[in-house]
C-alpha positions in Angstrom: 169.9 -27.0 67.5 166.6 -28.8 67.9 166.6 -31.8 70.5 165.6 -35.5 69.6 166.6 -37.5 72.2 163.2 -37.1 73.9 161.1 -38.9 71.0 163.5 -41.6 71.0 161.5 -45.1 71.7 163.2 -45.7 75.1 164.3 -42.4 76.2 167.5 -41.4 77.9 167.2 -41.3 82.2 169.1 -38.4 83.7 171.7 -40.6 84.9 172.2 -41.7 81.2 172.9 -38.4 79.5 175.2 -37.3 82.7 177.2 -40.7 81.8 176.9 -39.4 77.9 178.6 -36.1 78.9 181.3 -37.8 81.0 181.8 -40.6 78.3 182.3 -37.1 75.9 184.4 -35.6 78.7 187.1 -38.8 77.9 186.4 -39.9 81.5 187.1 -44.0 81.7 184.7 -46.2 83.1 186.5 -46.1 86.8 186.8 -42.0 86.6 182.9 -42.0 86.0 182.0 -44.6 88.9 184.0 -42.4 91.2 182.8 -39.5 90.6 179.1 -40.7 90.3 179.5 -42.7 93.6 178.9 -45.7 91.5 180.7 -49.5 91.0 182.7 -49.7 87.6 179.9 -52.3 86.6 177.2 -50.4 87.2 178.9 -48.0 84.7 179.3 -50.7 82.5 175.9 -51.5 83.1 174.4 -48.0 82.1 176.8 -47.6 79.1 175.4 -50.9 77.8 171.9 -50.0 78.0 172.8 -46.5 76.3 174.3 -47.7 73.3 171.3 -50.3 73.1 168.8 -47.3 73.1 170.8 -45.7 70.6 171.9 -48.7 68.4 176.0 -48.2 68.4 178.7 -50.4 69.4 181.4 -48.0 70.9 181.4 -45.1 73.1 182.6 -42.8 69.9 179.1 -43.9 68.9 177.5 -42.8 71.7 179.0 -39.6 71.4 178.3 -39.4 67.6 174.5 -40.1 68.4 174.1 -37.9 71.4 175.6 -34.7 68.6 173.4 -35.5 66.1 170.5 -35.6 68.7 171.2 -32.7 70.5 171.8 -34.3 73.7 175.5 -32.6 73.4 176.2 -29.1 71.7 179.7 -28.4 70.5 180.9 -25.6 72.5 181.7 -22.5 70.8 185.7 -21.3 71.7 186.2 -17.8 70.7 189.6 -16.8 70.4 191.1 -12.9 70.4 
């Protein structure tokens, strides 16, 4: 899948992409803050900037657009 997120008018930072990945893993704001050694307020600020850059209103919107842009990719779960 081709990635288009680098073409965003306001590109995402490496930290914002890291937070998107954690949101996709169903981590709460508190869990993300703990994992990244940041305050919950800092995570809320990052999430708000991500939503503005992606023109979405929620964490679900972040994940949806992240998949559409190729920031996130579906994992293949091969079963035998």
